[in-house]
N, C-alpha and C positions, 0 to 999 in steps of 0.2 A: 644225157641230154645233148642234142646236137647244138653246134654253135649258133646256127640260124634261129633255132627255137629259143636259145638262152638269151640272145640279145633282144628278143621281143617280150621278155618277161618284165613285170613291174619291178622286181628285185634288181634286175640289171640296170634299169633306169635310175633307181635309187642309188645304186653303187656309183654310177657315173655322176649323179648329182652330188654325192658326198665328196668325190674326188675334186669336182669342179669347185665346190664350196670351199674346201681346204685351200686350193690354189688361189682363189680370189681373196680369201681372208689372209693368206700368206703374203699376197701382194700389198695388202693394206697394212698388215702387221707381221713382220718376218717370224715372229714367235710361233706362228701356226705352221711353219715349215720345219719345225724342230720336232722330231718323232717323240722325244722324251716329254716335251711339253704337251703334245697331243694326247699321249697316254695319261699323263698326270691330270689333264683336264677332265677325264672321265669320272674322276672322283666327285665332281659337282653334279653329275646327272646319272650316276649308276643306280640310284634309288628309283628314278623314273623308269629305267629299263626293267628293273626287277619287278615293278608293279605292272608295267605295260605288257611284258611277255606273257604272263598267265592270263591277263585280260583278253588277249587274242583268242584264247580257247573259249572264253565266255561269249565273246562277240560272234564267233563262228556259229555258235548255237542260237544266234539271234537274241542273246541276252545282253546284259550290261551290268557292270558293278562300279558304282561311283563312290563306294564307301571306303575304297582302299586308302585314301589319304588319312581318314580317321583311324583306320587300323594301324597305320604307321605310328601315329602318336600314341595310341593305346598300347601297342607292343613296346614302344620306347619307355613309357612311364611304368609299365609292369616290370620291365627289365630293371629299371632304376630302383623302384621300390623293393623288389626282391633282393637286390644287392645290399641296400641299406638295412634290410631286415636280417642280414647275415647269411643269405643263401649264396653258395659258391657261384662265381660268375658264369660258369658253363651251364649250371642249372637255371640261372636267371635267364640266359639266352633261350634255353629250352622252353621256359615258361612263356617268354615273349612269343616264340613261334607257335606254341600251343594256343595262345590267345588268337593268333591269326587264323589257325585252323578252326577254332570254335566260331569265330566271326564268320568265316566262309560257310561253315555248316549252317549257321543261323540263316544266312542269306539264301543258301541253296535249298534248304527245306521249304522255305516260303515260296521261292521261285518255282520249285518243282511240283508243289502240291496245291498251289492256288492259281487262279486266273489273273491275279494282279500283275500288272506290268513290272518287270524287274527293275526298271528305272524308278518306279515309285517305292518298291521295297528297299532298294539300296539307298535311295534318298533318305528314307526314314532311318535306316541303320547308320547312314553317314552322320546324322545329328546325334543318334543314340550313342554310338561308339565315341564320338567326340565328347559327349557329356560324361560318359564313363571315365574317359581319360582325364578330363578336368576335375571331376568330382571324387575320383578314387583316393587321392591323398587326404582330402577333407574327411571322407567317410572313414578311412582307417584311423585318422586322428580322433574322430568322435568315438570310435570303438576302443580308444585308449591303447593303440599300438604305438608305444613311445620308443621309436627307433631313430628319430630324426634329430636328436639333440634339442637344444633349448628353443629353437624356432618352431618345433613341432612339424608333423607331417604336412600340415596345411601350408607351410611355407613353400613346399615344393610345387604347389599348384601353378605358380607364376615364375618362380626362380629357376626351376629345373633342378636336376640332381647331378651334382658334379662329384669328383673324387673317385670316379670309376677306375678300376685297376689298369695299369699300363698294358698288361697282357691282353686286355680287350681293346682299348683305344688304339693300340698299335696296329690293329687290323687295317685301319685306314692309311697307315704310314708304311706298311709293308709292301715291297715290290718283288716280283719274280721276273727276272730278265727285263727289267724296266717297266713291266706291266703291273699296275696297282692291284693288290689282292682283291679289292671289291669288284674290279672289272673282270678279273679271272672268275670270280663267283658268278658274275653275270653271264659270262661265256659258257660256263659249265651248266648253269640253269637253262640257258637257251638251248644247248645241245640236248639236254634231257627232255625238254619240252618238245623239241623238234622231232626227236625219235618217237616220243609218245604220240605226237600228232600225225606223223607221216608214215610210221612203220608199224602201227598197231591197229587192231580192230577198234579199240577205244577211240583212237583219233579219227578213223573213218566214220565212226558213228556220230561224231560231232558235226561233220559236214552234212550227213543225212538229216540230223535233227534240225540244223539251221535251214535246210532247204524245205523240209516239210515235217513238222513235229508230229502230226497225227499219223502220217504214213509210216514214220519211223517206229511208232508204237505198234502199229498193226503188223510190221515186218519182224517183230520180235526183239527189237532193241530195248534194253532196260533204260528208258528215257529218264525216269525220275532219278535213278541211282547215278546215271552219268551226269545229269545236270547238277546234282548235289556235289559230286566229286569235282567238277570244274570250278564251282564257286569255292570249294575248300582249297583248291590249288591257288586260286586267285587270292584268297585270304592269307595263305602261307607266303606267297610272293610279296604281298604288302607288308606282312610282319617282318620278313627277311629284310626288306627295304628299310623298315623302321630300325632294325638292329644295326644295319650298316650306317644309317644316318646318325644314330646315337654314338657309334664309335668315331665317326667323322667329326662331329661337333664336340666330342668328349663330354657330352651332357645328355641326360634323359629328359625329354620335354614332351608335354602332351600335344604341342602344336607342331611337332616336326613333320615336314612334308605337306603341310596344310595348303601350300600354294602350288602343288604339283599336279592337280587334277586335270587341268587343261592340257598340259604337256603330255600326260599319260594317255589320254584319249586321242589326242592328235597323233601321237606316235603309232598307235594301233591303226587308225583310219588311214593315215598317210602311208603306212606299211602295206596297204592293199586289202585290209579286212573290210568286208561289206557290213554296214551296221544293220542290214536286214538279214544277215546270216548266210552261211553256206560258203563263204570265201575268206581266205586269210592264210598267212604263213608266219612262222616264227622268224625266219630270216628277214622277211619284209619289215616286221616290227622292229627287229634289232637294227637294221640299216636306217629306218626312219627315225628311230630314237637317237642314233648317232648324228644324223643330219640335223635334227632339232637341237640336240645338245651342243654341237659345235656352232650352230647358228646363234644360240643364246650366248655362248662364250665370245663369239665374234662381235656381237652387238654390244656386249658389256665392255669389250676391249676398246671400242671406238667411242665410248662414253654415252651409249644409249641407256636410258633409265629402265628399271624393271617394269614400270607401268607400260611403257611403250613396247617393251619386249612381249608382254602379254597380248597387246594388240596385234603384234606381228604373228604370234603363234595362233591366235584366233583366226587371223586372215589365212594362214596356212591351212588350218582345219577346214575352213569354208571352201578354199580353193581346191583342196584335195577331194572333198565331197563332190564339188562341181565337175572336176576332171573325171572322177570315177563314173559319175552319172552320164557324162558325155560319151565316155568310152563304152559304157553299157548300151547306150542308145545306138551308137554307130555299129557295135557288134550285132545288136538285135536287127538293125536294118539290113546289114549284110546277110544275116541268116535268112531273113524274109526274102531277100532277092534271090538267094540260092535256091530256096524252096520253090519260088515262082518259076525260076528258070528250069528246074528239074521237072516240074509238072508240065511246063510248056514243051520240054523236049520229049516227054513221054507221050 
């Protein structure tokens, strides 16, 4: 890509915004100018990136998945319950990821085979998965699975599951060349999804589906299979986020990640994805997630409360939607002018 075209991209604008944000935050608090601290700070929002990256694929198809925050908690509690039941930690992680895949399959089957809006489908599954996560310890306790000690499995509903092995919880404490392992996982996941989206027929099909669902079906694209697969990928990403959160907090809880939905959706939209479908990139979502993540860290560092931060993120979401709408309107107007000029010239 030529330099002139590169600087006109939304991703380049986000990159400049990220650099400017870090510089401004660094002037306020010098800790943000320390590369080691910047990298360490990604631990606080890696789970948002892991859920937002695959959601990009869903939104490109003109879909939506708001159940990811419940999948995080469900995957976390399944991991913890598997561990206390005597399952090796690696298999407990596999079980947690499998839960995410099955949750994505559930959403995908309904989204691909019904005319119900995906927002309604995943809103229902949001509450359903959250209910499963909260009720699973009690259900197992009622079924006489006595693996939780004197308190019973029901005690885990609110207290969480601690005592996870250090081989697992050290995931959050491990660094490679100063880069935290969870952020390395984010980068690898982003690279895989970027290749899938931009270098494969599957990825091209997502854009076609987002632009025109019916026409995609008529052109021979396996629309239903592709839609199911993107929701599965979204569920997997959410479960992976739940696993990382569990390691970070050294505790498996049903409510892990429950406050991340706004940030996840904002990262995708700010990253350039069109909520109407047909547009979006993995790089854009990754950069937008970093912008949001460091914005949260910066606001916390200067004493802004979490409630106010949610207001700021909401404002960023609305502003990004407004800017994209304005840009689309300007682009459409220019296209119309070119069309009129070409007709006048002919």
